[in-house]
C-alpha positions in Angstrom: 0.5 -27.0 -18.8 -0.8 -24.5 -21.4 1.9 -22.4 -22.9 -0.1 -19.2 -22.2 0.4 -19.7 -18.5 4.1 -20.2 -18.5 5.0 -16.5 -19.0 2.7 -15.6 -16.2 4.3 -18.1 -13.9 7.8 -16.8 -14.8 6.6 -13.2 -14.3 5.2 -14.1 -10.9 8.4 -15.8 -9.7 10.4 -12.8 -11.1 8.2 -10.4 -9.2 8.6 -12.5 -6.0 12.3 -12.4 -6.4 12.2 -8.6 -6.9 10.0 -8.2 -3.8 12.4 -10.3 -1.7 15.3 -8.2 -2.8 13.6 -4.8 -2.3 12.4 -6.0 1.2 15.9 -6.9 2.1 17.3 -3.6 0.9 14.6 -1.7 2.9 15.1 -3.6 6.1 18.9 -3.2 5.8 18.4 0.5 5.6 16.1 0.6 8.6 18.4 -1.7 10.6 21.5 0.4 10.1 22.1 1.9 13.5 23.9 5.1 12.5 22.6 5.5 8.9 26.1 5.1 7.5 26.9 3.3 4.2 29.3 0.9 6.0 26.7 -0.1 8.6 24.2 -0.5 5.8 26.5 -2.9 3.9 27.3 -4.8 7.1 23.6 -5.4 7.8 22.9 -6.3 4.2 25.7 -8.9 4.1 24.5 -10.3 7.4 21.0 -10.7 6.1 22.1 -12.2 2.8 24.1 -15.0 4.6 21.0 -16.2 6.5 19.0 -18.9 4.6 16.2 -18.6 7.1 15.9 -14.9 6.3 15.3 -15.7 2.6 12.6 -18.3 3.6 10.9 -15.6 5.6 11.2 -13.1 2.8 9.7 -15.6 0.3 6.7 -16.1 2.6 6.2 -12.4 3.1 6.7 -11.7 -0.7 4.1 -14.4 -1.5 1.6 -12.8 0.9 2.3 -9.4 -0.6 1.7 -10.8 -4.1 -1.6 -12.4 -3.2 -2.9 -9.4 -1.4 -1.8 -7.1 -4.2 -3.6 -9.2 -6.7 -6.8 -9.1 -4.5 -6.4 -5.3 -4.2 -6.2 -5.0 -8.0 -9.2 -7.1 -8.8 -11.2 -4.2 -10.0 -8.5 -3.0 -12.4 -6.9 -6.3 -13.6 -8.9 -6.0 -16.8 -10.3 -3.1 -18.8 -13.7 -4.7 -18.6 -16.1 -3.3 -16.1 -15.6 -5.1 -12.8 -18.2 -6.6 -10.5 -17.3 -3.7 -8.3 -20.2 -1.8 -10.0 -22.4 -4.1 -7.9 -20.2 -3.8 -4.8 -18.5 -7.2 -5.0 -14.9 -7.1 -6.2 -14.1 -3.9 -4.4 -14.4 -5.8 -1.1 -10.8 -6.9 -1.0 -9.6 -3.5 -2.3 -11.4 -1.6 0.5 -10.4 -4.1 3.2 -6.7 -4.2 2.3 -6.5 -0.4 1.4 -8.1 0.5 4.8 -5.7 -1.9 6.6 -2.7 -0.2 5.0 -4.1 3.2 5.8 -4.7 2.2 9.4 -1.1 0.9 9.8 0.3 4.1 8.4 -1.7 6.2 10.9 -0.8 4.0 13.9 2.9 3.7 13.3 3.0 7.5 12.6 1.5 8.1 16.0 4.0 5.7 17.6 6.9 7.6 15.9 5.5 11.0 17.2 5.2 9.5 20.7 9.0 9.1 20.6 9.4 12.8 19.9 7.1 13.6 22.9 9.3 11.3 25.1 12.4 13.1 23.9 11.0 16.6 24.6 9.9 15.4 28.0 13.4 13.9 28.7 11.7 10.5 29.2 14.0 7.5 28.4 11.2 4.9 28.8 10.5 2.9 25.7 6.9 3.5 24.7 6.5 0.0 23.3 7.6 -1.6 26.6 4.4 -0.3 28.2 1.6 -3.0 27.9 -1.0 -0.3 28.1 0.5 1.5 25.1 0.8 -1.7 23.1 -2.9 -2.5 23.8 -3.9 1.0 23.0 -2.0 0.8 19.7 -3.8 -2.4 18.8 -7.2 -0.9 19.6 -6.4 2.2 17.6 -5.4 0.1 14.6 -8.8 -1.6 14.6 -10.5 1.8 14.9 -8.4 3.3 12.2 -9.1 0.3 10.0 -12.8 0.8 10.3 -12.5 4.6 9.8 -10.4 4.1 6.7 -12.9 1.5 5.4 -15.8 3.9 5.8 -13.8 6.8 4.2 -12.9 4.6 1.2 -16.5 3.4 0.8 -17.6 7.0 0.5 -14.6 7.9 -1.8 -15.2 5.2 -4.4 -19.0 5.3 -4.3 -20.5 5.8 -7.8 -17.1 6.1 -9.4 -15.4 3.7 -11.8 -13.2 1.5 -9.7 -9.9 1.7 -11.5 -9.8 5.5 -11.2 -10.8 5.4 -7.5 -8.3 2.7 -6.7 -5.5 4.7 -8.4 -6.3 7.7 -6.3 -6.4 5.6 -3.1 -3.0 4.2 -3.9 -1.6 7.7 -4.6 -3.0 9.1 -1.3 -1.5 6.2 0.7 1.9 6.4 -1.0 2.0 10.2 -0.5 1.0 9.9 3.1 3.6 7.2 3.8 6.4 9.0 2.1 5.7 12.2 4.1 5.6 10.1 7.3 9.0 8.6 6.5 10.5 12.1 5.9 9.1 13.4 9.2 10.1 10.4 11.3 13.7 10.1 10.1 15.2 12.9 12.2 13.1 11.7 15.2 14.5 8.2 14.7 18.0 9.5 14.5 17.6 11.1 17.9 16.1 8.0 19.4 19.0 5.8 18.2 21.5 8.1 19.9 19.7 7.5 23.2 19.6 3.7 23.2 21.5 0.7 21.9 18.4 -1.3 21.4 16.1 0.6 19.1 14.3 -2.3 17.4 11.3 -2.0 19.7 10.9 1.8 19.6 8.0 3.6 18.0 10.2 5.4 15.4 11.8 2.1 14.3 8.3 0.5 13.9 7.3 3.6 11.8 10.2 3.1 9.4 9.7 -0.7 9.3 6.0 -0.8 8.6 6.1 2.4 6.6 8.7 0.8 4.3 6.6 -2.3 4.1 3.6 -0.2 3.1 5.6 1.6 0.4 6.9 -1.7 -1.0 3.3 -3.1 -1.0 1.8 0.0 -2.6 4.5 0.2 -5.3 3.2 -2.9 -7.0 -0.4 -1.7 -7.5 0.9 1.8 -8.5 3.2 0.3 -11.2 0.4 -1.9 -12.6 -2.1 1.0 -12.7 0.4 3.2 -14.4 1.3 0.6 -17.0 -2.3 -0.3 -17.9 -3.5 3.3 -17.9 -3.8 3.7 -21.7 -5.7 0.4 -22.2 -8.2 1.3 -19.5 -8.5 4.9 -20.8 -9.3 3.5 -24.3 -11.9 1.2 -22.8 -13.6 4.1 -20.9 -13.7 6.2 -24.1 -15.8 3.6 -26.0 -17.9 1.9 -23.3 -19.9 2.7 -20.2 -17.8 2.8 -17.1 -20.4 1.0 -15.0 -21.8 -1.8 -17.1 -19.5 -1.9 -20.2 -22.2 -1.2 -22.7 -20.7 0.1 -26.0 -21.4 3.7 -26.9 -22.0 3.2 -30.6 -22.1 5.9 -33.2 -25.0 7.9 -31.6 -24.5 7.4 -27.8 -26.6 10.3 -26.6 -25.8 11.7 -23.1 -26.2 8.5 -21.0 -25.9 4.8 -21.2 -29.2 3.2 -22.4 -28.4 0.0 -20.4 -27.8 1.4 -16.9 -28.5 5.2 -17.2 -25.1 6.4 -16.2 -23.8 9.5 -17.9 -21.0 8.8 -20.4 -17.5 9.8 -19.2 -17.0 12.5 -21.8 -20.4 14.1 -20.9 -19.5 14.0 -17.2 -16.1 15.5 -17.8 -17.5 18.4 -19.9 -20.0 19.1 -17.3 -17.3 19.3 -14.6 
């Protein structure tokens, strides 16, 4: 095995371990019935003692790592990606749209619990097969809508900048959703002893998973920002052609305006 690959393997396993730990901490927080520190510790200890739990977490963390790597294909290197020809952005758009769709759907499920509380309805929304089927259908619809929106958003823009903005929007929306749903979930938990199938619980659960998943790409984009910015300052954002000492106003290879000219022009 080449030596150059060993640090990457160690880094991958370290990242997997960190993901497993963070996922456990998040789920313990979501699983705490009364949002008390003692209940949180009890749930955390109970999860830590289950070997099967760690097996599940390893599988989930591995899936997260692979999907995050696919999502970051356009920005894994400062070189211009194939996304300029519409290829490597495929996984970015698909996974980003899926996360966006989940955030919207679980947010609606959480708000449905608020409507039930205001209507004095003690029925669990997720126990209704029609509601479950409708949620699945809305997820597919939102996935398609998010996909179309992201295609328009990243069109004719350098992919690393667009991807960073997409991640920022998703993280901001998910964080706001968590803040809004917490008081609703607290009211729901006072009404029932079994809250694990309620809309508010699913909002916290999948919202937490989305935040964990998005944190990886956000950290990578932030850590490599200077390197990518330096590349953009000296090469064409679309094809990678070097500017040279007399670059003119646009790239002679593909015709795209240089970044500095575009920024000056607004």
